[in-house]
C-alpha positions in Angstrom: -24.3 -110.5 37.0 -22.5 -107.2 37.2 -23.3 -104.8 40.1 -24.8 -102.4 37.7 -27.0 -105.1 36.3 -28.1 -106.0 40.1 -29.1 -102.3 40.7 -31.1 -102.1 37.6 -32.9 -105.4 38.2 -33.8 -104.3 41.5 -35.0 -100.7 40.3 -37.0 -102.8 37.9 -38.7 -105.0 40.4 -39.7 -102.0 42.6 -41.1 -100.1 39.8 -42.7 -102.4 37.2 -43.6 -105.7 38.7 -46.3 -104.1 41.3 -48.0 -102.5 38.5 -48.1 -105.4 36.0 -49.6 -107.5 38.8 -52.5 -105.2 39.6 -55.8 -106.8 38.8 -57.5 -103.5 38.9 -55.5 -101.9 36.1 -57.0 -102.4 32.6 -54.8 -103.0 29.5 -55.8 -99.5 28.2 -54.7 -98.1 31.7 -51.6 -100.1 31.6 -50.8 -98.7 28.2 -51.4 -95.1 29.3 -48.9 -95.6 32.2 -46.2 -97.1 30.1 -46.5 -94.9 27.3 -43.6 -92.5 26.7 -42.3 -92.6 23.2 -43.1 -95.8 21.0 -41.0 -97.6 18.8 -42.4 -95.9 15.6 -41.1 -92.5 16.6 -38.6 -93.1 19.4 -35.1 -91.6 19.0 -32.2 -93.4 17.4 -28.5 -92.8 17.7 -26.5 -90.6 15.1 -25.6 -92.5 12.0 -28.5 -94.3 11.3 -31.4 -93.7 8.9 -35.1 -94.3 10.1 -38.1 -94.6 7.5 -41.8 -95.3 8.4 -44.1 -97.3 5.8 -46.2 -100.0 5.3 -45.4 -103.6 4.2 -48.6 -105.7 3.4 -50.6 -103.1 5.0 -48.9 -103.4 8.2 -46.9 -100.1 9.4 -43.4 -100.7 9.9 -40.1 -98.7 10.7 -37.1 -99.2 9.1 -33.6 -98.4 10.9 -30.4 -99.0 9.3 -26.7 -97.9 9.7 -26.1 -95.2 7.2 -23.4 -96.8 5.4 -25.0 -100.0 5.0 -24.6 -101.5 1.5 -26.6 -104.8 1.6 -30.1 -105.9 1.3 -29.7 -108.2 4.5 -32.7 -107.5 6.5 -33.9 -108.5 10.0 -37.7 -108.2 10.8 -38.4 -107.7 14.1 -41.2 -108.2 16.4 -41.6 -106.2 19.7 -42.7 -107.7 23.0 -45.6 -106.9 25.3 -47.9 -109.7 26.0 -49.5 -109.0 22.5 -51.3 -106.3 24.3 -48.6 -103.6 24.5 -46.9 -101.5 21.9 -43.3 -101.4 21.3 -41.2 -99.0 23.3 -38.6 -96.6 22.5 -36.1 -99.1 23.9 -37.0 -101.1 20.9 -36.0 -98.3 18.4 -32.5 -98.3 20.3 -32.4 -102.1 20.3 -33.1 -102.1 16.4 -30.1 -99.7 15.9 -27.9 -101.7 17.9 -29.0 -104.9 16.1 -28.4 -103.1 12.9 -24.9 -102.1 13.9 -23.8 -105.3 15.2 -25.3 -107.5 12.4 -24.8 -105.0 9.4 -28.3 -105.4 8.4 -31.6 -103.3 8.3 -34.0 -103.9 10.9 -37.7 -103.5 10.3 -39.8 -103.0 13.2 -43.4 -104.3 12.9 -46.3 -102.4 14.6 -48.7 -105.5 14.3 -52.3 -105.6 15.7 -52.6 -105.8 19.5 -55.4 -107.7 21.6 -57.9 -107.5 22.9 -59.0 -105.3 20.0 -57.6 -107.7 17.4 -57.1 -111.1 18.9 -55.4 -114.2 17.7 -54.3 -114.7 14.8 -54.2 -111.2 13.9 -50.8 -110.8 14.9 -49.7 -113.8 13.2 -51.3 -112.7 10.0 -49.9 -109.3 10.2 -46.2 -110.9 10.6 -46.8 -112.9 7.4 -48.0 -110.1 5.7 -44.8 -108.2 6.2 -42.5 -111.2 5.4 -44.4 -111.9 2.1 -44.4 -108.4 1.1 -40.6 -108.4 1.5 -40.4 -111.6 -0.5 -43.1 -110.1 -3.5 -40.5 -107.2 -3.5 -37.8 -109.4 -4.4 -35.9 -109.9 -1.1 -34.3 -113.3 -1.3 -34.8 -115.7 1.5 -31.3 -116.1 2.6 -30.9 -112.2 3.0 -34.0 -112.2 5.4 -34.1 -113.2 9.1 -36.8 -112.8 11.7 -36.5 -112.1 15.4 -38.1 -110.7 18.5 -38.4 -110.5 22.1 -41.1 -112.0 24.6 -44.3 -112.4 22.7 -42.5 -111.0 19.9 -40.1 -113.9 20.0 -43.1 -116.2 19.9 -44.3 -114.3 17.1 -41.1 -114.9 15.0 -41.3 -118.6 16.0 -44.8 -118.5 14.9 -43.8 -117.1 11.6 -41.3 -119.8 11.0 -43.8 -122.4 11.5 -46.5 -120.5 9.4 -44.0 -120.2 6.4 -43.3 -124.0 6.5 -47.0 -124.8 6.6 -47.7 -122.5 3.6 -44.8 -124.0 1.7 -42.8 -120.8 1.4 -39.0 -120.6 1.9 -37.4 -120.2 5.6 -35.2 -117.0 6.5 -31.7 -117.4 7.1 -32.3 -117.7 10.7 -34.1 -116.5 13.7 -32.9 -114.8 16.9 -35.2 -114.7 19.8 -34.9 -112.9 23.1 -36.7 -114.5 26.0 -39.7 -115.5 23.9 -42.9 -116.5 25.2 -43.5 -119.9 23.3 -46.1 -121.6 25.7 -49.5 -119.6 26.3 -50.6 -122.6 28.4 -48.0 -121.7 30.9 -47.1 -125.2 31.6 -43.0 -124.7 31.9 -41.7 -125.6 35.1 -39.8 -122.4 35.5 -43.3 -120.5 35.8 -43.1 -121.6 39.4 -39.6 -122.2 40.2 -38.7 -118.7 39.1 -41.9 -116.8 40.1 -40.0 -115.0 43.0 -36.8 -114.5 40.8 -38.2 -113.0 37.8 -38.1 -109.3 38.3 -41.0 -108.4 35.7 -43.2 -111.1 34.8 -45.2 -113.9 36.7 -47.8 -116.4 35.7 -50.8 -114.0 36.8 -49.6 -111.4 34.2 -48.9 -113.8 31.5 -52.4 -115.3 32.0 -54.1 -112.0 31.7 -52.2 -111.3 28.4 -52.9 -114.9 27.2 -56.7 -114.4 27.8 -56.7 -111.2 26.0 -54.9 -112.4 23.2 -56.6 -115.9 22.8 -60.3 -115.3 23.8 -61.8 -118.6 23.3 -58.9 -120.0 21.2 -56.9 -123.0 22.3 -53.6 -121.9 24.1 -52.0 -125.3 22.6 -52.8 -123.9 19.0 -49.1 -124.1 17.3 -49.3 -120.9 15.8 -50.3 -119.3 19.1 -47.7 -121.4 21.0 -44.9 -122.6 18.8 -43.5 -125.1 21.5 -46.1 -127.3 20.4 -45.9 -127.1 16.7 -43.8 -129.3 14.4 -40.0 -128.1 14.8 -38.7 -130.1 12.1 -37.2 -128.2 9.0 -37.1 -124.9 10.5 -34.5 -122.2 10.0 -31.6 -121.9 12.3 -32.7 -120.5 15.8 -30.6 -118.7 18.5 -32.1 -118.0 21.9 -30.9 -115.7 24.9 -32.7 -115.8 28.0 -32.0 -115.3 31.7 -31.9 -118.0 34.2 -34.1 -116.3 36.6 -37.0 -115.7 34.0 -40.3 -117.5 34.1 -40.1 -118.0 30.6 -36.8 -120.0 30.9 -38.5 -123.3 30.2 -39.9 -122.0 27.2 -36.5 -121.2 25.6 -35.0 -124.3 26.9 -37.7 -126.8 25.5 -37.9 -125.0 22.1 -34.3 -125.4 21.6 -34.6 -129.1 22.5 -37.3 -129.6 20.3 -35.6 -128.2 17.2 -32.6 -130.3 17.8 -34.5 -133.5 18.5 -36.3 -132.8 15.1 -32.8 -132.8 13.5 -32.3 -128.8 13.0 -30.3 -126.3 14.2 -30.5 -124.4 17.5 -28.7 -122.8 20.3 -29.3 -121.5 23.5 -27.5 -118.9 25.7 -28.6 -118.4 29.3 -27.5 -115.5 31.3 -27.2 -115.1 34.9 -29.8 -112.9 37.1 -30.6 -110.6 34.3 -34.1 -109.2 33.7 -36.7 -110.0 31.0 -35.6 -109.0 27.7 -32.4 -107.2 29.1 -31.2 -106.3 25.7 -33.2 -103.2 25.7 -30.8 -102.1 28.6 -28.0 -101.4 26.3 -25.7 -98.8 27.6 -26.8 -99.6 31.1 -25.8 -102.9 31.8 -22.9 -105.0 30.4 -24.8 -108.0 29.6 -26.8 -106.5 27.0 -23.9 -105.5 24.9 -22.5 -109.2 25.4 -25.6 -110.6 24.3 -26.0 -108.2 21.3 -22.3 -108.9 20.2 -22.9 -112.5 20.3 -26.3 -112.0 18.2 -24.4 -109.9 15.8 -21.8 -112.5 15.2 -24.6 -115.1 14.9 -26.4 -112.9 12.1 -23.4 -112.4 10.3 -22.4 -116.1 10.1 -25.8 -117.2 9.2 -26.2 -114.7 6.5 -22.9 -115.4 5.0 -23.5 -119.2 5.1 -27.0 -118.9 3.4 -25.4 -116.6 0.8 -22.6 -118.9 0.0 -25.3 -121.6 -0.4 -27.6 -119.7 -2.4 -24.4 -118.8 -4.9 -22.8 -122.0 -4.9 -23.3 -124.2 -8.3 -26.0 -126.6 -8.2 
């Protein structure tokens, strides 16, 4: 890990983890404390376009390089334990993903718990993807992605598309995905002292708010327990000190065991969803460059297959 990354992780541990662990802080109060600028209005670098609209009745924001001349689209779901909105950091992340992947990135402002518990977020995710398909976007020019809970939502979308008999997207890219709301992964304990942001208590509170009385093992809530056969290719990036490390490792293993395509990249001593720290730590750029290469390769492979003679 870089020296800059170590300093940033230390600062995050001091500032964020104690606040997230406070039992007396309601979700509403936590939202207020973390509120600065959200993903729907956060600033983006020069050279990008930004448009707000609805897809399938769900508020979205599209961010793309100005010179983009392709339909390639990445639908991105922000993290936040299903209870917190996306941040300005997600708007910046979307711009960088659009640049390295040469695609349009659509940030989805899905409904949050506890006001809108499971499966509201899953329904919103599907509504956006289906709206794009109905507008004529071919599945080979569509990808899904997300971080933390949003990574879990992207994985749930792959499963939901399969369950409904709809085409899979070209691929999925997941950053530190939360895929097991039952919190059974071994890293939940082994990395409890190393993770600078999350811990079991924080995730348990978010899971309770999202699920209510629903089963945490329900596949559309915890994709780790779903049927991983016949899913789109998946790339996962995660840190080795995260409590969600086991989620990522097991999900990739399950896809491969089911005969699918999945790859995992583990970074050393980086904070949860470190990609939002682009411009602050070098590991974020390394991750996004690799993601951009993967996005381009998967789009090209799918487009070749779609255009080849049958």
